[in-house]
N, C-alpha and C positions, 0 to 999 in steps of 0.2 A: 500441711505439705502434702501434695498429691503423690501417687505412686510413680516410680521412675518408668518412663516410656520404654516399651520393648520394641524389638524389630518388627514383631507382628503388628504393633500399634502403628508404627511408621508405615508399613506396607498398606494397612487399612486406610490411613490418611491419604496416601497417594491414590488409592483406588477411588476414594471419595472425591478427590480433586477432579478426576477426569470423568466421573459419572455426572458431574455438575455442568459439563460443557453444553450438552444438548437439553438438559432438563433443569430449568430454573428452580423447580421445587426441591432440588437436592442440596441447594446451598445452605439452608438452615441445618440439615443433617451434617454437612461438612463442618459448619461452624461449631455445632455441639460437640463433635468428635475432637475438634481442635482445642476447644476449651478444656475438655477432660484430659486430653493427652498432654497439654502444656501446664497442668497443675493450676489453672486459673478457675475462677468461680463464675464468670459470665462472659458474654461476648456479643458483638454486634457487627452487622454488615451495612455499609453505606454506599450509595451510588450518587455521583454527581454527573448529570447529563450535560452535554454541551450547552453553554449559555446560562447555566445555573451558577449562582454565586457560591453556594456551599453544598456539601454533600448531605443527602437525606438518609437517615437510617431506615432501611426497608425490612430488616430482619434482626431479631435479637434472641439471645438465649439467657434466660434467668435474669433479665434486666427489669428494673422497676418501670412500668409503663409511663409514669410521670417523668422519669428521667429521659426517656426517649422523646417525649413531647417537648421537654425543656431544651434538649439538644437540637431538635429540628427547628424549634421556634426561635432560639437565640444563641445558645452556647456553641453550636456548630460553627457559627460565623466568627467567633473569636478563639477557636481552638488553636493553640500554639503549635500543634503538630503540623498544621497546614503549611506554614512557611518552611518548616524543616523538610517535609516531603517534597516541596516544590524545588528544592536545591539538591535533591538526591534522586538517583535512578530508581525507577519502579522496581519492586521486588525486594526492597531492604526494610527490615524491621526498625521502627523507631520506639525505643523504650523511654518513657517520659523521664524518669529519674536519671537514667544513665546518659541519655543523649541530650536532653534539654538542661539537665542540672537541677540539683535540689533547690537552688535559689529561685529558679523560675517556678518550680512546683510549689514552693512555699508562698510566693508573692503574687503570682498571676491570678486574676479574678476567675479564670476558667477553673482552676484547681480549687481555689478557696470556696467559690460559690457553687460550683457544680460537682466535680468529682468527689471532693471530701464530704460534701453535703449528702451525697448518695452512697457513701460508704465505700468508695473506690480509692484504693491506695496507689496503685500503679497501673500502667496500661502499655501494651505492646501493639503497635499499629503498623499496617503494611498497605501500600498502594499496589494493586495488581496490574493496572493498565495505565498507559501514558497517553493514549490517543482515544478519541471518541468519548464514550461514557467511561468515567473513572470509577473503579470499584475499590473499596477499602474494606479491610477486615480489622477488627480489634479484639484482643482478648484482655480481660480485666481482672486484676488481683484485688480482692476485697481487703479492707483494713483489718489487720491482725493476721492475715494469711501470708504464707511464704512460698516462694517457688525455689526450685533447685536449679543448679547450673545445667543439669541434663535436660531440663525442660526448655531452657533457652536455646540449647544446642539443637533440640528437636525442631524448634521454630526456624532456626537458621537452615537446617537440612531440608525442611519441607518448603521453604520459600520459593525455590526455582519452580517447583511443581505448582504451587499456588499461582505464581505469576503466569506460567504457561497456560494453566486452566483459565485464568481471567482473560488473557489475550484471545484464546480460542473461543471463549464464551462471547466476547464482544464481536469477534469476526463472524461467529455463526448466528448472529441475530436474525439474518434473513432466512436461514434454514429453520430456526425455531419458529418463526412466524409462519413459514410454509407448513410445518408440522401442525401448528395450531389450527390453521385453516383447514387442513385435511381432517383433523379431529372434529372440527365444527361440522364439516360435511358429513362425516361418518355418524356423528351424533344426530344428524337430521334424518338418517335412514330409518325406515320403520322396521327393517329386518334386524333381529338381534345378531351381533357379531362380536366374536372374541378373537384376540390375537394372542397366540401362545408362543413362549420362547423355547429354546432348545432343551429346556428341562421340563417342558409341558406345562409350565406355570403361566397364569394369565398375566400378560404384559400390558394388555389394553382391552377395554370393553367399551362399546358405545352405550349411549343412554338407553337404547332399546334393550340391549343385553342386560343391563343393570335392572331394569324394570321386570324383564322376563324371568330372570333368576329368582326374583322375589315371589313369583306366582306359585301358589301351593301345588298346582296341577300342571306346571310347565314341563316340557320334555327334558330341559337342562337346568341345572342349578350350579352354584359354586360352593365348594367345601375346601377350606384351608388353602385357597389360592389356586385351586384346580377346578376345571369344568367337569361336572359329573352328570350322568344321565339319571333321571328319576325312575323310568320304567324299564328301559332296555338294559341289558347287561353292560357293566363297566368295560368288560374285555373288548367288546366290539368297538366302542369309541376309542379306547386306548390303542387298539390295533390300527385304526384309521389314522390317528394322530402320528403313530410311529411311521406309517407309510409316508405321510405328508412331510415329516422331518427327515426322510431318507435314512432312517436308522438301519434298514435292511433293503438294499437295492435302490433303484432310482426313485426320486420323490414323485409321488402321484396322489391324486385326490381320491376321495371315497365318499360313499353315500350310505347312510343307515336308514333303511326304509321304515315307515311308521308301522307299529305293531298291529294296527287295525285301520280300516278305511277311514279317511278323514282325519287321521292323526298327524302328528308332527314329523317332518322329514329333517334329518340332520345331515349337513354337508360339511366335509373337511377337505381343505385344499392347501397345498404348499404355497408360501410366498417367496418368489425368487429372490436370490441375493441382490439382483440388480433392480428390484422394485423400489420406487421412490419412497415408499413407506418402510423401507428396511435399510436405514442409513448405516447401521453397524455391520451389514452384510453377513448376518448369521442366519442359521436355519430358523424359520418361523412357520407357523401353521395358522390358518384361519378356520375358525369353526363358526358356522351359522346355522340357524334353524328356521325352517319354513313351516309355520304352524297356522292352520286355518282358523284356530281360535283367536289369533291375533287380529285377523281381519274383522271378526265379530266385535272384538273389543274396540277397534278403531271406529267402526260404524256406531257402536253404542255411545262412544264419546262424542262423535259428530252430531248425532241426533238426540242425545240425552235419553237413550232407552233405559228403562229399568232393567234389573237382572232378568225378570220373567220375560219382558219384551225382547231383550237381546237373545234369550234362549229360543224364543219362537222364531225370530228373524233368521237365526242360524239354521234351524230345522227346515224352514220354508226354502232357504237357499239350497239345502241338500235334497230337495224334492219331496219332502214329507207333506202329506195333506194335513189340513187343520184338524180333521177328525182323528188321524193317526197321532198327531202331536198331543191332543187332549187325552187320548187313551194312554199313551206312553208316560205322560206326566201325572196321570191319575187325577185329572181335573175335569170339571164339567165342560161340555162343548160351548156352553154360553160364556164361561170364563175365558176360553180361548178366543171366542169372537170379540169379547171386550178388549183383550190384549191386541188383537188384530186391528180393531178400530183405532186404538191408541197409536199403532204403527202408521196407519194411514194419516192421522192428524200430524204426527211428528215429521213425516217424510213428505207431506204434501201430495200423497197419492190417493187413489180412490178405489182401485181394484187390486186383488191379490196378485194377479199377473203383472200389473204395472209395478207393484212394490218389489216383487222378486227380481224383475228386470233391472230396476234401479240398484238394488243391493248387489247384484252380480256385476254390474258395470263398475260400481265403486270398489268392489273387492279386487278388481284387476289393477288398481292404481296404488 
């Protein structure tokens, strides 16, 4: 028997419901919370798209993978809950033993061959949507386990919120697709970019930011869900973020200059409430970094430069002569010339001036 659900548990479930509307990845978390709060041992989420004959389990909590495979392959098609739900309004729980009767549970092949075979004694199922894609949730009681009347009361209380969240989720499918397209666009940008919420925590990062944060010598990294500077003081970045979030005065952007010539520049800007990437209309801040080292890394990837060759290419772009480079690196001039010849071969150039011109043109894109 699970613990009796508290008011805080109910409030947390309601919050989980509405967090799932725009973010499909939140549904498993909602399902897990629902399983725990209702005194059940496992749970599943199924979706039946228009034109499909049966629902397909798309997420599960503590379910045997072979049971999911069996349900999607055959037993979902003979599930006796389907006709019960078809004659009832969406948003009502169907409890196998209570609503279908112990006779059906004892004799129907679905229960004898499937649920009992996988250690499931009882099930509470709910359909969240009645139009378009149909979303179903189920919480399962294991054989030998018991639930309390308070657990079923919680399921009844949370049902309107589950149904409303399901309908909103279905209606917001176009918005979610738009957000996914914007994320794909942002992931294609070479500039590292973080989106911070009103608590200064990272709400989103593009692929470039994820790669950049992992660099041992990058200007920014992530610690505990927050963006942190590696070399400049934390106070300057936090102050710029506070200004962007309008914690004191009007929202405004800020710039943190590089500590030395050729270093990384950090930019912080507010994201307006009306911006399409801010559907919840809450204060958000964008942090990006412009690091010349990233340009060198992209060119190195493009031409397959070795680390030494990439280092030489970067110094040549900065106006350093071959002799100065050799002296600064502590290598023989002949070694530097060998690296330069490798750059010529890999870039299809023939002279140092031609090579530098090519690298500078590419660095602008």
